[in-house]
N, C-alpha and C positions, 0 to 999 in steps of 0.2 A: 504494500500500500504506500503510495507516495505521500509526501508531507502535506500536499494540498488536498488529498482525498480524505473526507471524513467518513466514519462508519455510519451507515444508514440506521436510523432509529425509527421503528414503526410508530405511527401516530395511533395509539390505542383508542383514543376517543373517537376518531374518525372511523376506524375499523369496527368498533362496537356499534356505532350509529348505523353503519351499513348493515351489520348483522341484525340489528333491531328492525330495520326497514324490510329486509329480506324475510324475516319471520312473519311480519304483518302481511306481506304480499302472499306468502305461502298459506297462511291461515285463510285468507280471502279466497284463494284459488282451490284449496283442497278441503272440502267440507268434512271429510272423514279421515283426518290425519292420524287417527288413533287405531286404524284397522289395517292389519297385515294384508299384503298381496293385492292392494288396489293399484290400478294404473289409470292415469289421466292423459288425454291427448288434447293438444291445442294446435290449430293450424290456421294459416291465412287463406285457405281455399285455393291456393295456387301450388307452390312447390315447397314451402317451408313449414315444418311442424316440430313440435316439442312433445316429448314423451316423458312423463313423470311417473315413476314407479316407487311405491313404498316398499323398501327392502326389509326394514326391521322396526318394530315398535317395542319400546321399553317403557318403564314407569315415567321417566322424566325426559326421554328422547324419542325421536323418530328419525330414521335414516332413509334418505331418498336417493334415487338415481335419476338424474335429469339428463336427457340426451336430445340433441338437435338432429332432426332427420330432414335431409334435403333430397328430394327426388332427383335422381340423375347423378348423384355423387357416390363414390364408393364409401363403404362404412368407415374406413380408416381416416377419411377426411371429415367425418361428422363428429363434432365435439360432444363430450359428455363430462359430467361431474357428479361426485357423490357429496351430498349435503346432509348435515346433521342439524335437526331442530332441537334446541334445548328449551323445553317447556317451562322449566322453573325460572329461567332468566329471560325467556321470551326472545331468544336469539337464534339465528340460522347461519351456520358457517360452512363454507366449502372445505371438505376434508381432502378430496382428491379431484384433480382436474387433468385431463389429457394425459393420463397414465403417470401423473406425478402424485405419488402418495405421500401423506404426511407433509403438507406444504409448510415450510418454515416461515416464521414471521419476517425474516429478511435473508437476503443472499448477498454475498460479495459479488462484485461485478468488475470485469467479466467472469463468467463461470462456465463450466464444461457444457451445461445444457442451455446456456444463454437465457436463463431466467432473469426477470427484472428484479432489481433490488427490493422492490415492494410487491413481489409476486402475489403474496397472500391477499393484500389489499386489492390488487387488480382483479384477481379471479372472483372475489366477493362483489366487486362492482360490476363485473361481467354477469354474475348471477342476477343482480338487480335489473340489468337490461333484459335478460331472458325472461324474468318474471313479469316485467312490464309488457313485453310482447304477449305473454300468455294471458295477462289481464285484458289486453286489448282484444284478444281473440277468444275470450272465454265463452262466448255464445256458441262457438263451434266446437266446444270441448265435449268430451265424453268420458265417463268413468266406467271401468270394467272391473269385475271381481274375478280374478284368476285363481 
């Protein structure tokens, strides 16, 4: 690290605020967040869709898999993330994104995988954008019990 380069310090207040907003969006979108094996679909009626699947339900948490599906693209180009909802603190946080498990609060830069210094904050903001899309297209959503 050069003398001019400072270590990145995550802004916890901003990250927590983003996680609070994501939790509220998820509660609005998923009426039965406490039931295992439910799946929800949101699409724009054209080519873009999101699939939200409840993977695990525990007393204080719900774990979701959220994936983007774009007709015409191969599956490896379609992003996905695993999200955990913490009901006791009313927050939702991205646990995994694009095959990056256990996202760290910060990364040195440059790094081997070329992750942003604030990767955790960025993927949680990206989740906010996804959920906003789903809210805009919630009229075309459907829930299925598998």
